[in-house]
Structures are given as structure tokens and as C-alpha cells.
N, C-alpha and C positions, 0 to 999 in steps of 0.2 A: 938868295933872293926872300925883301921880308919881308912879310905878311900879317894887315891888319883888316882888324873890324872894326868899321867905323858909318855912319850915316852916308850916305848916298844920293842923292834925290832921283831916280827916273826922271829924265823927259819921254815926252811922249812922242817920240817917232812918228804917230801913226799907224793906222792900222789901214790898206785898202781893200774896195770893198769890190770892185769889177776885175777880175779874173784877166790875166795876157790868155786872148788869141792864139796859137797855133797853125797859122796858113795850112792849107791842102799843100802848097810846094816844101813845107820842110818835110810833111807826110809821105811824097812820092817821092823826095829825093831819099829819104830815113830807107824807106822800099827798095829804092835802086840802090843803096848801097849793101843793105842786109844780102840781098841775094847775092852780089859781085861779090862779096868778100866771102860770101858762105861755098862758091867755085862749086855747085852742087846743080845738079834739070833743075832740080825743085830744092825749095825751103820753104818746110811747115814750121809753122809757130803754133805752138800748142796751149791755150789758157784756162782758166775755172775760176771762180769766183776769188778766192784762192790764190791765184797767180793769174792776177791776171795783168802783170806790169809790162812782158816782154811784146803779147801781142795789141796794150793797149798805145804804148809807148810807138808801134809803127802806127795805127787805125785813128785811135782816137773811140774806140768800140771796147767799152770790157764790157765779159760777161756776167749778166746780174746773179741770173739761178742757174747756169749751166754753164754746159762747156761750148768750147768753141773753136776751128782753127784757122787762121792764115795758110792760104798757098800761092806763094810767090813763085809764077814756073817762067819758062819761055816769054820772049816776045811781049815781057810784063804784063804777062799776065797774074790776078790778083785777085781771088777767090776766099771769099769769105765764108766758112761753113759754120750752121748756128742752128740751134733748136728751135721749138715752137716758140720760146717764148723771144725770144730773141732778133728772130725774122722780126717785130714789128720794134724791135731798137736799132736795128744798121743803121738807122735817119742818124745818129750819133754817133757816125763814121766817118771822119776827118777825110776822106778823098773818097773818088771812086770807087769801087768795089763791084767784082760779080757778085751777087748770092745766094750759096745753096742750102739747100735746108738738107739736114737730116737729125733726128727725129731720134735715133741715138742718144743721141745728148741733151733730146727731154727729161724732164722732173716722171719720175715710176706712175705706169697706171696715166698718163697723159696716152693721146692719140698717136699712132705707132702708122697709120691708114697711107699714109702718103709715101714716104722715103725713111724705111727701118732702115735700112741694112750701112753700114758705113763704108763695107766696102764698096759697095754698089755708087753710089757720091763719091768714094776717089777715083774707081775706072772713069767717069764722065768726064774728070776735071779731066782726063789725057795724058794718069801716071799709065807708065806702065812699062814691063821688063827692059834691064839690061839699061834703065836709069839708076842716077846715082843722086838719093834723097837725100838734105841734112834737114835733122831733127832741132829742133832748139823747146825744151822744156824750163821746167823754173830757176834750175840749176845743173850746173855738168859736173863730173866726176874726176880726178887729178887720173892720171895712168896708175897709181898706185893704189888707188880706190876699189880697180877693180878687182872683182873677184877670179874673172880666168878668163883667157883670154882673148874674149867680146868684150866691145864695150855697150856699155850700160846706159842704163836713161833714166832720165826723171822723169814718166812719163808715164800716161797707163799704158798698161803691160797691152790693155786690145791696143793699140794707139800702136804703140810697136811692131806689135806680131803681125798687124793690119800689113802694114807699108811691108816687113819682111816676106811676108806673102806673097804683096804685090807686083815687087823687083822679081821675086823667085831667087834670091841671094843677100843673106844675111848679113854682111857685108859691106851690099850697097848702102843698106843705111846707115846714115852719122851722125853723130854728135856734135850742131852746129852754135849751140849751148852757145859759147866763149862769142859768137860775134857779137851778139849784145849786151851783155854779163860779164867778159876781157877787166880786170879793172886798171888794165890801160889803153890796149884796145879795141875795146867791145862800143859797140856804139853809144851805148848807155848813158859809158861814161864820159862822153864829150858833149856837152850842152850847148845850143848853140843860144844866142839872145836872147826866144824867144821865149826858150824853157826854163832861162834864169827868172824874167818876168812871172811867169807862173808861178816855179818854185819858192818866189817873194811873198806873193799870195797868199798861198800855204805857208810857210812855215812864220811868218811874221802874227797869222792867226791862231794859227799851233800855240802861239808861243804868247802869245795877247791870251787865250784861255790857262793856259797852265798861270802865269800871273794873277787870273783872279780867285781862284782854287788858291795859289797861297794863301793871296792875302784875305781868302773869301774864308778857310779855317779854322774855329774857334772851336777850345776843348766843352764836348755836350753835344755836338753836330755826329748826324749819324757821319759815314763817308760819303754815302750818295750825294746827302745832303752837302756835304762839301764838296765836291764833284759838280754839281747841277750850278754851281760859281761860273761855272765857265763859257754858262753863254752859251753856249750850241747852240749852231748854225742851219747842220745841215750838211758839213762840206762830209769829201769823199778822205773816209778816215784810209788811211794803210796801219796805222795798227787799232785796238780796242785801248779803248780809252779806261789807264789804269789809275791808281791810288790804294794805297795798303795802310792800313800806321799800327799801332802795334809797337808793343814794351819782347815782343819776342822776336828773331830775324826775320829782317824785312826782307821780302819778296817781290822784287817790285812789279814782274806779270802780272799780280791779282785786279782783279778787275774792282770796282767797288762793291764794301755790301753792306750790310743796313747794322756793324758796327759804330760802335759808340765810339767816336775822340777824344782819348782821355792824355790831357795835360802830363808836360814831359815824355810823352811817347816818342817811336820817331814815326815818319808820315812821306811816304814818296807816292811821285804824281806823274802822267805822262800823257800827250796830246798827239795824235803824228793824222796829220792830213799829205796828200799826194805833194811829197817834194820837201816837206817842212815835218820832225818830230822837237817837243822841247819836254827834258823832264826837267825833274829839281826835286828833291830831294834836304831832309832836314831834322828836326826835332821840333814839339809843338811847342815851345818856351822861350822866355824872356833872356832869358841869362841858362849857361853854361856853360862855365869856364875849364872844365875838362874836355869838356868835349870837344871845344874850339881849339884848342893848344895839338890836343893828341891826335883827331881827328880831321876835322874840315881846312887847321890852315894846311897842315901835310898834302893835306889831297890838295887842294887850291894852287899847293905850289907846283903839283905835276900839270894841271890846267890849263895854265899858264905858262908853263914851260910849251904843254903845248905849240900857244897859240904865239909861243916864241920861235916856235923853228919850222913850223908849216910855212912853206913857198914852193911856188915853182922852180922845180928841178931838186929838188928836192929828192934826196931817194930812202924809200918805207924805212928800212932798217936802222939810218936815221935818227927819222922821227919815235919807233918804236926804241928805243936804246936808248936813247937821251929824259926821251918823260920817266921809263923803266927804273932810270937812273936815280932821279929824280922822288920820284912814289918810294922805290927802295930807302932812303934815309927814312922816311918816316914811317919804315916800316909797313908803306900799300902794296902793292901793287894790279894791273890792269886785269878786269875776270876774265874781257877779252878784246881783242885788239885796239889797241889806242886808237881809235880816227876810224869810219869807213866810208866809203861812196853812200852817197841817199839816192831816193831818185822817187817815181811812185812810187814804190815797192819806199819799204826802209830799208832794206841794208838788199847792194848790191852785189858789193864785193871788196877789197881791200887794200892799195899796193902796201896799207900798214903790216908788214908784217915782219918776226925775225928772220932777218939773210936778206930779206926782198931787197933785189936794184932797181926792179920800177918808182918812177919818179911819178911825181905829180905835178900836174900841166892842166895849162888854163884849159877854164870849160866844166871841169870836175865839179861837184856838189857835193860836199863830204858834211858829214855829223862827227861832231864834240865828244865823240862816245866815250868816256874814261868812269868807265864802272869798278870801284876803289873793293880790297877784297885782303883780306878779312877785314872784320867788322864786328863789333861784337856787337850782339841783342842787345835788341831795344838802342840801337842807332840805326842813324841812315843819312849819306852825305851823296848827291851826285846835281852832273851841270853837263844837262845836254844839250846843245843847238845848233840849227842849223848854216851852209855858208859855201858857198864858191868860190873859187880860186881861180882870176881873169886877168890875160898880161893887159896889156895898155891897148888892144885893137877891140878888144875884147869890154874893156870898161869904158871906151872910148864909144862905141857904138852901142850899150848899158846906155850909158851919159844922152846920146842922140833920141835914141830912142823909147827910151821909157824914162823921162826926164824925174816923172815921181818917184819909181823908184830910184832911183839913180842918186834924186838930192836924201831918201831914208838908210837909205844903205849907206853916205859923207856920214851921216848925221849920228850914226852910229861906231862907225869907226872912230872919230873923233872922239865920241865917250868910252871908248874903250880905251882910247889912247890916254885922256886927260882925265877922269875919273875914277878908273879899275885900273891905269898905272901899266897897262899890257898891250907892249908895242910889237901891235901885229903890222906885215908887209904893206903895201898898197894893193897889191894884188892880191887880198885874201878880203872878200866880202860879206862881213858877217848880214844876214837874214833875219834871225831874232831880234823881234822888238825886245828880248829883256839880257842882251849879249853878253856872255861870261860875268852873269849880272845874281851873283850866286848870295841869297839869304838863310846863314847857316839855322837859325831861329824865326823862327818861320810868327812867332808870334811881335816880332820887332822887323816886320818883314820890309825893311829901308835902311836895315844892316846890312852892310855887304861883305864880304871879303874884297880887297882892293893889296896891290903889289903898292909898298911904299918907295 
């Protein structure tokens, strides 16, 4: 595969202003499916500011300062347990819920005179001994990760202890996080057309912000000034806004600092909104033949092979092995999984793993996340974008119900094929406004890598 660095004008695909709304019916269906798939008397979903996605996916409610619980029980019981400040915010919920106050979830020092005991609140919901309780944390442990014979949870110990006390049987409390987060069977791995339209809003806006940062970055600016080019409008973040620069080893997770950006240094930036993250990395300079030849081109060859390989039905290990082989020819490897599922949170799970037989399926939202290593100090290259896989029925539904979204997606597909030389399948729907558009030298932002 021959890769060239050439001038390619980026079309204006358009950036959506109004986000798609998820209807009440969808939230009700999600709750029903989650409860049925868990096979328990109660399904209890934990959420907090950092670990909001499972709860928000089911209700549209996201904890702002406090913890919260969603209880799904017999006879379609749906109870949202919140703290003091969450009470006023429950109007955000996308479906009808019974609301219960638990001031244990409130911030320290706030009033606890009404409902200070989580145990009493849970007792009042109807949870009792002899029932089986499924708990959803923010991720789950595989059996080989357990330290002893007892199942462990990614959820607060206080909550786990209380649930075990309520049932009087530690074995009656079981981890059901997989119901939402399993890479193929999890509900959040398979998105409805309404959710895809909402993700396109987020991904388009996040990638447009990254484009403005890359094009606006100039030597002499501080990193904070460079990031201010993004034009942040208050979109809900799935990750900290990231920017770093320098001649040392580049750690992409850094937040921007007051550090001055020098000519010739490496730079990396990333912006993630609920449903879409975009990242770019390169050098702040106009020319650097060695960097292009030894690092940027071998990396882009691996990225292009990823896009050429992924499609509905392909097994995770096939993508992993193909990308690994191509990168290895250039002395590189992917630091993490070469691609993963994304959602309201940046990383849900990934079917792309060594030896994985799990298949990509219609409705999956993906991050083309290939972080190359080893990279020498003072260099950086990266190109992350969001996309969705959709079969013919899902594509037809998207085109019919969201014609403007569909038009932008089709224009991006044509651009990738005709201008970048990347032969993506019809099933691959790019949501980014800069899909695989990689400027390795930021002071020439319209010169990008393409497949010849």
C-alpha cells in the first residue's frame, strides 16, 4: 500500500446544531430489556459523575455532583434514588420514574435529616430476603480477575455490603454489568437509529473542535491559547479536553497548560463529547521528511488497513492481526486495542482483541483508536475518529428519518474513498467531520496522508 503526503481540500460537511432527542419509548424499551436479560428480581444500576453512562443510557438522567441508583424491579417498577441536589434535576429523565431521596448520596455537610439511611430507602422499595439482586457497576471483572471464589464488583463497597445485608446471602448479589457493557450482547453495544443520530451530532462537533485547534495552533501560543481555538459551546464531555506539546515523550492524556508551543515540537489534542471523540497528533512544523517516512506514513498505512478491514461480520482477532501485521512492518504496534466500542462514555468495551471471535455487528458505534508505539521523544502521530456500522435496513431507516445526518455521512464516505483512497464499506458510517483526515505537520494543515 503506497502512502503519499499531498494537498487535499477538506469539504465543509456541515456541523449539526440541534441534537437528536431519544424518545420515551426507547428508554422504556431499554429498561425492559435490561431487566429481562438480567434474570433477577431486581436490577440495580449505580451511577456517579464519573461513571454515569449506564444510568444515563437507561434514563437520560446523569448524576451531576452526587451518586445515584436506578432500581428496576417486578411489575415494571422503576425507581431513581438521588441525593439533595439530584431531586431538582430528575426532570431531566426521559421516562416516568418513581423518585426516592437518599441523603447519603448528598455532598458532605448537606442536610441529612430527612432520609439519611440508604438501607432504609432500599427496604422501602420492596427489596427483601430471598430475592436475587443484579448489580450494574461501571465495568465488570472477568472470572480470572477475581481474587477469591466470591464475585467482586466495580461499585462502592458500601452499596455491595448493604445489598448483601438486605438479602442475608452474599451469593444472592450478582454482577450484571455485562447486560449493558458486553462487547456483543450488551445493550449499549447495539444502538438504535435515534442514538446514532445523536452520536453523529456529538462526533461532528467534537471533530470540528479538534480541526479548529490543529489549524489554529501556532508557535509562540500557550497550549491554553491553542485549545481556546476549539470554540467550546458547553457540549457534555466524555473526557477531559486534552492538549500537550514538547520535545520530550508526548503523553496524550495531558490537559493544556500555560506552556509555550515551540516550532518543531510534537503536539497532541483530543476532544470528546457524549457519543464521539476525536484526536490528532503531529509536529508543529512545515516539513520533516524523516518523521513522515519513518513514523507518519507507516502509521497511516496501519490506519488505512483498519478501515479496509472492519465490516459487519468480521471477527475481532482478524482486525487485530491485520492491523498488527501492517504496523509491525514499520516498527510500530498499537498500544491498546486497535479500535473499541464507544458511547456516552469514550470506551465501553472492545471485540477487537487477540484471539477474539466476537464479530462486529450492525448498530455498533466505534472509535478508530490506534495509538502507535514506540514513538521517539519529540514526535507524535495519532488519528482517532468515531464511526458506526449499519446494515442496509439500519442505513435505510437512518436515511428516511434523519436525511440531513445521512447526507453528511454519505459525503464523508465519498470523501474517504475518492480523496483519501480508503475503500470503506457501505456499512461503515463515518461520523467525524475530518474522517481519517490526518495532517502530520500542523503548520501545513491541508497537506494530509492519502492512499495512492
